[in-house]
Steps between C-alpha positions, in 0.01 A plus 500: 500500500635845420601749759217721396250229563644437853469862585138503375411197714658652802319827443164326460568299822579806690183679370285210605658470851578851619564353850831362368632842428394625846707217659788578265480870583522440876784259450688759296428774764648275759838467331523853339699760689304762702584871493422802708402805315548866617350804323630856539383828374722781364274785609589829344345833593444812294858629601645179355589380842498127599316376805703288730406341837712421800434141584496362862603148390789587260787573729785505239320721242205660677408727215324353198203511273158430651332163403446160640421138435250388236194335628352165381365550141571877524601692195835676563358847409227460741760387761693821479162710529395293801835512679541874453146555630569277806844636580451868427129567423621595158288442190714466195447463128711205362664618176738241357703197594864610541692185573507143627783323676529147620746448779698190599267451797192420290367843539352717223500870534268719280504882482239725347500879424225661709343843545356614830129600499490641859729586789652249735276477812621208712787283573480131565692325773755387244626848435679761703451779245492606145667770284492637148851504349652657202677245279842640561448491893380135533641303795667153433234263374482140397629461139158385369341814642766743361458334168122537515541872576737550218275326257208729617708809435604363160131448406411854623786643297391316181147609548610866536681478167191370319 
């Protein structure tokens, strides 16, 4: 029997017995690597300043972009909106995806360009404070976050030239 016919027979069997694929899916999920996913927002105000927050639980590099962990079945853009609302009371418009980075620790970082819609009106227990920084006056940041900020400014420059 030709290879094509075998594929057709397998496809017909799977279509008749959908439970087979459900079992296969759970088996695959058991052996596949798992990842944590963090989402950050590069929030830029009308003065072209970047919002950084001072984190309670980041002792070596306390200043960084606001964000957090993605929830189960949550869209990353919705995650950044939710996290900024929870941590700062800040509503943001999510503009564009800036960058993704997979670390050696099975962690995926995602960064979005965001625009504030209101003033910051609260601080969660995870934050000591916040500040708006000019790009030339940023404190030391994690490389991923510095790269995301640079990409945001590159996008803004290219938009200004259009």
